C-alpha positions in Angstrom: 120.7 176.9 -50.2 120.3 178.5 -46.6 123.0 180.9 -46.2 122.0 181.3 -42.4 124.1 178.2 -41.7 127.0 180.0 -42.5 126.9 181.9 -39.2 126.5 178.5 -37.3 129.8 177.4 -38.6 132.5 176.9 -36.0 136.1 176.3 -36.0 136.5 172.7 -34.7 140.2 172.9 -33.8 139.3 176.0 -31.6 136.8 174.0 -29.8 139.3 171.2 -29.2 142.1 173.7 -28.2 139.7 175.3 -25.5 138.7 172.0 -24.1 142.4 171.2 -23.8 143.0 174.8 -22.2 140.3 174.0 -19.3 141.8 170.6 -19.0 145.2 172.1 -18.5 143.8 174.8 -16.1 142.5 172.0 -13.8 145.6 170.3 -14.0 147.4 173.3 -13.0 144.9 173.9 -10.2 145.5 170.3 -8.8 149.3 171.0 -8.9 149.1 174.3 -6.8 146.6 172.6 -4.3 148.9 169.5 -3.8 151.9 171.7 -3.1 149.9 174.0 -0.7 148.8 170.9 0.9 152.3 169.8 1.4 153.5 173.2 2.6 150.8 173.5 4.9 151.4 170.0 6.5 153.1 169.8 10.0 156.0 167.6 9.0 156.8 169.3 5.7 160.3 170.2 5.4 161.1 173.4 3.1 164.4 175.1 2.7 163.3 178.6 2.0 159.4 179.1 3.1 159.0 182.7 1.9 160.5 181.6 -1.6 157.8 178.8 -1.6 155.0 181.3 -0.7 156.5 183.7 -3.5 156.3 180.9 -6.1 153.1 179.7 -5.1 151.5 183.3 -5.6 153.6 183.5 -8.9 152.0 180.4 -10.3 148.6 181.3 -9.2 148.8 184.6 -11.0 150.1 182.8 -14.2 147.3 180.5 -14.1 144.7 183.3 -13.6 146.5 185.5 -16.4 146.6 182.6 -19.0 143.1 181.2 -18.4 140.9 184.1 -17.3 142.3 187.4 -18.1 142.6 186.4 -21.9 139.5 184.3 -22.2 138.4 186.1 -25.5 141.7 185.4 -27.5 142.4 182.4 -29.4 143.7 179.5 -28.2 146.9 177.9 -29.8 149.2 174.9 -29.3 152.2 177.0 -28.3 150.0 178.4 -25.3 149.6 174.9 -23.9 153.3 174.4 -24.5 154.2 177.5 -22.6 151.7 176.0 -19.8 153.7 172.9 -19.6 157.0 174.4 -19.3 156.1 176.7 -16.6 154.6 173.7 -14.9 158.0 171.8 -15.2 159.8 174.8 -13.8 157.6 175.4 -11.0 157.8 171.8 -10.0 161.6 171.8 -10.1 161.5 174.6 -8.0 159.3 173.1 -5.5 161.5 170.1 -5.4 164.8 172.0 -4.9 163.0 173.6 -1.7 161.6 170.3 -0.5 164.5 167.6 -0.8 165.2 166.9 -4.3 164.7 163.6 -5.7 164.1 162.4 -2.1 160.9 165.0 -1.9 157.5 163.3 -1.7 156.4 165.7 -4.4 158.8 164.3 -7.2 155.9 162.5 -8.7 154.3 166.0 -9.8 156.2 165.8 -12.8 153.7 163.1 -14.0 151.2 165.9 -14.2 153.1 167.8 -16.5 153.9 164.7 -18.9 150.4 163.6 -19.1 149.2 167.3 -19.8 151.9 167.5 -22.5 151.1 163.9 -24.1 147.3 164.6 -24.3 147.6 167.9 -25.7 150.9 168.5 -27.7 152.1 165.1 -29.0 154.9 163.0 -28.9 157.7 165.4 -30.2 157.1 168.2 -27.9 156.3 165.5 -25.0 160.0 164.1 -25.6 161.4 167.3 -25.5 160.1 167.9 -22.3 160.8 164.5 -20.9 164.5 165.5 -21.8 163.9 168.8 -19.8 162.6 166.9 -17.0 165.4 164.3 -17.2 168.0 167.3 -17.0 166.3 168.6 -13.9 166.3 165.1 -12.5 170.1 164.7 -13.1 170.8 168.1 -11.7 168.7 167.0 -8.4 170.2 163.6 -8.3 174.0 164.6 -9.0 174.5 166.1 -5.6 174.3 162.9 -4.1 177.2 161.5 -5.6 179.4 164.5 -4.8 181.6 162.3 -2.6 183.3 160.4 -5.3 183.6 160.8 -9.1 180.3 160.6 -11.2 180.7 157.5 -13.4 178.7 155.7 -16.1 177.3 153.4 -13.7 175.9 156.3 -11.5 174.1 157.8 -14.4 172.5 154.3 -15.2 171.4 153.9 -11.8 169.9 157.4 -12.3 168.1 156.7 -15.2 166.7 153.4 -13.9 165.1 155.4 -11.3 163.8 157.8 -13.7 162.5 154.9 -16.1 158.6 155.0 -14.6 158.4 158.5 -16.0 159.8 157.5 -19.4 157.2 154.4 -19.2 154.5 156.8 -18.4 155.1 159.4 -21.0 155.5 156.5 -23.6 152.1 155.0 -22.5 150.4 158.1 -22.5 151.6 159.4 -25.6 150.7 156.2 -27.6 147.2 156.3 -26.1 147.0 160.0 -27.0 148.2 159.3 -30.6 145.6 156.7 -31.1 142.9 159.2 -29.9 144.1 161.9 -32.3 144.3 159.4 -35.0 140.5 158.3 -34.4 139.4 162.0 -34.0 141.1 162.9 -37.4 139.2 160.0 -39.2 135.8 161.2 -37.5 136.7 164.7 -38.6 137.5 163.9 -42.1 134.3 161.8 -42.3 132.3 164.5 -40.8 133.9 167.1 -43.3 133.5 164.8 -46.5 130.7 164.3 -48.8 130.4 160.2 -48.9 129.2 159.9 -52.5 131.9 162.2 -54.1 134.4 162.5 -51.8 134.5 166.5 -51.9 133.8 168.8 -49.0 130.4 168.9 -47.6 128.5 172.0 -46.4 129.8 172.4 -43.0 133.5 172.1 -43.9 132.9 174.7 -47.0 131.1 177.1 -44.6 134.2 177.2 -42.4 136.7 177.6 -45.2 134.5 180.4 -46.9 134.4 182.3 -43.7 138.2 182.0 -43.6 138.6 183.0 -47.2 136.1 186.0 -47.0 138.2 187.3 -43.8 141.3 187.3 -45.9 139.7 188.7 -49.1 138.5 191.8 -46.9 141.8 192.2 -45.2 144.1 192.3 -48.2 141.4 193.8 -50.6 141.4 190.9 -52.9 138.5 189.8 -55.3 136.4 186.7 -54.4 134.0 184.7 -56.3 131.2 181.9 -55.6 129.7 179.8 -58.1 126.5 177.6 -57.3 126.1 174.8 -59.8 123.2 172.7 -60.3 122.3 169.6 -62.6 119.4 170.3 -65.0 117.9 167.0 -65.0 118.7 164.8 -62.2 115.2 164.1 -61.2 114.4 163.0 -64.9 117.5 160.6 -64.6 116.3 159.1 -61.3 112.8 158.6 -62.6 113.9 156.7 -65.8 117.0 155.2 -64.9 116.6 154.6 -61.0 119.0 156.4 -58.3 121.9 154.6 -59.0 122.2 156.5 -62.2 121.6 159.5 -60.5 124.5 158.8 -58.1 126.9 158.2 -61.2 125.7 161.7 -62.6 126.4 163.4 -59.3 129.8 161.7 -59.1 130.5 162.7 -63.0 129.6 166.1 -62.1 131.8 166.4 -59.3 134.9 165.1 -61.1 134.3 167.5 -64.1 134.0 170.7 -61.9 137.2 169.4 -60.0 139.0 169.1 -63.2 138.0 172.6 -64.6 139.2 174.6 -61.8 142.5 175.7 -60.3 144.3 173.8 -57.6 143.6 176.7 -55.3 139.8 176.6 -55.7 137.5 174.9 -53.3 134.5 172.7 -54.3 132.0 171.1 -52.4 128.7 169.1 -52.9 126.4 171.4 -50.9 123.4 168.8 -51.0 121.5 167.0 -53.4 122.8 167.8 -56.8 124.0 171.4 -56.0 127.7 172.1 -55.7 129.4 175.3 -54.6 132.7 176.5 -55.7 134.9 179.2 -53.9 137.2 181.0 -56.1 139.9 182.9 -54.1 141.5 185.9 -56.0 139.0 185.6 -59.0 137.3 188.4 -60.5 133.9 188.5 -62.1 135.4 187.7 -65.4 137.7 185.1 -64.4 134.6 183.3 -62.5 132.6 183.5 -65.7 135.3 182.0 -67.7 135.6 179.1 -65.2 131.7 178.7 -65.3 131.3 178.3 -68.9 134.4 175.9 -69.1 132.4 174.0 -66.5 129.2 174.2 -68.4 130.6 173.0 -71.8 132.7 170.0 -70.2 129.3 168.7 -68.6 127.4 169.3 -71.6 129.9 167.2 -73.7 130.1 164.5 -71.0 128.1 161.3 -70.8 128.1 157.9 -69.2 126.3 154.7 -70.2 123.5 153.2 -68.5 122.2 149.6 -69.8 123.4 150.5 -73.1 121.9 154.0 -73.3 124.0 157.0 -73.2 123.0 159.7 -70.4 124.1 163.3 -70.5 123.2 166.4 -68.7 123.7 170.0 -68.3 124.2 172.4 -65.6 123.0 175.8 -64.5 125.5 178.0 -62.8 124.9 181.2 -60.8 127.9 183.5 -59.7 128.6 186.5 -57.5 131.8 188.4 -56.8 133.3 190.1 -53.7 133.4 193.2 -53.4 131.3 194.4 -56.4 128.1 192.3 -55.3 128.3 191.8 -51.6 130.2 192.9 -48.7 129.3 189.8 -46.3 129.5 186.1 -46.7 125.7 185.6 -46.6 125.0 188.1 -49.1 127.6 186.6 -51.6 125.9 183.1 -51.3 122.4 184.6 -51.6 123.4 186.4 -54.7 125.0 183.5 -56.3 121.8 181.6 -55.7 119.6 184.3 -57.2 121.9 184.3 -60.2 121.4 180.3 -60.5 117.6 180.6 -60.4 118.4 183.3 -63.3 120.2 180.8 -65.5 117.0 178.3 -64.6 114.4 180.7 -65.6 116.1 181.6 -68.8 116.3 178.1 -70.1 118.9 176.0 -68.1 122.6 175.4 -69.4 123.6 179.1 -68.7 125.9 180.7 -66.6 124.5 184.0 -64.9 126.5 186.6 -62.8 124.8 188.8 -60.3 126.6 191.7 -61.7 124.4 192.0 -64.8 121.4 194.0 -64.7 118.0 191.6 -64.8 116.6 194.1 -67.2 118.9 192.7 -70.2 118.9 189.6 -72.0 120.7 187.2 -69.7 121.9 184.7 -72.4 123.7 187.6 -74.2 124.9 188.9 -71.2 126.1 186.3 -68.9 126.0 182.9 -70.8 126.5 181.1 -74.0 123.4 179.2 -74.3 123.0 176.1 -76.5 
């Protein structure tokens, strides 16, 4: 096991959110430039020029503060939502100053709708469509002030507003399809094809988060590394299909012997790794021996022959064995090798001195 790979683990969601944030910044700058171009055009009609300048400066400051003054902070979807709400408010103010629904800048609402659909999904986009519709009606109603506002008038307003609804619907549908495909690819990239368990990359990301929580709340945490003792022999004698069946069997047994809060992954080949949150050394050793005995008592049939196996297990725990993620895995790995060297089918914990009898201190040997 190469524990250095833990350092390279990244939060995929953060990468996605940061990409969305960059796109949102570009959309906001585009919105600002379009409004400035209209304001500077010779035939522009602005009710309150000074108020327009103030709003342009305020919106510019908002973009800078959200995207450049806090560039080291974690990105969240609520920040993206706040940005779209501010965009809607800014556009509505601009429309009030430039002719309401008759303003040539009315279609700027589409920028907020598209940005929301791509980054925030259906529900938030529908809420923002409702907000935009409220502003639209507010801007349109004064045109009907000379006579009572009727249901027919409302229907006419909604007909004029329908292109915004259509674009919002199409964009959200496309964004939902892209999101579904992205989630499928993400699931495939984080799952081991053979066992359906987590793979190395997704386990590393999970371990980083669990280690941070354990350290923050002073909770114990244990790591268990499990290795089949005779996979090579089974592959040589019965073929790789039999070896695959062994790996699947081991994955199922390990899963059934653990708590629902424990995380199991196939780390590669016949090696499995288990994260046991809030598990002390004693609890981890109990779980390890439970797995070891379950594997020892299990078998499967290949061409009329019963195939069985054993596993060697190494365990290390936080905080007694290590202070950081890499050391926890390294010491669990060292404990695994100790089990192998002592005769296999053993559970070894790093806390026990190497000078003492491993089989007495950490395992029940067969």
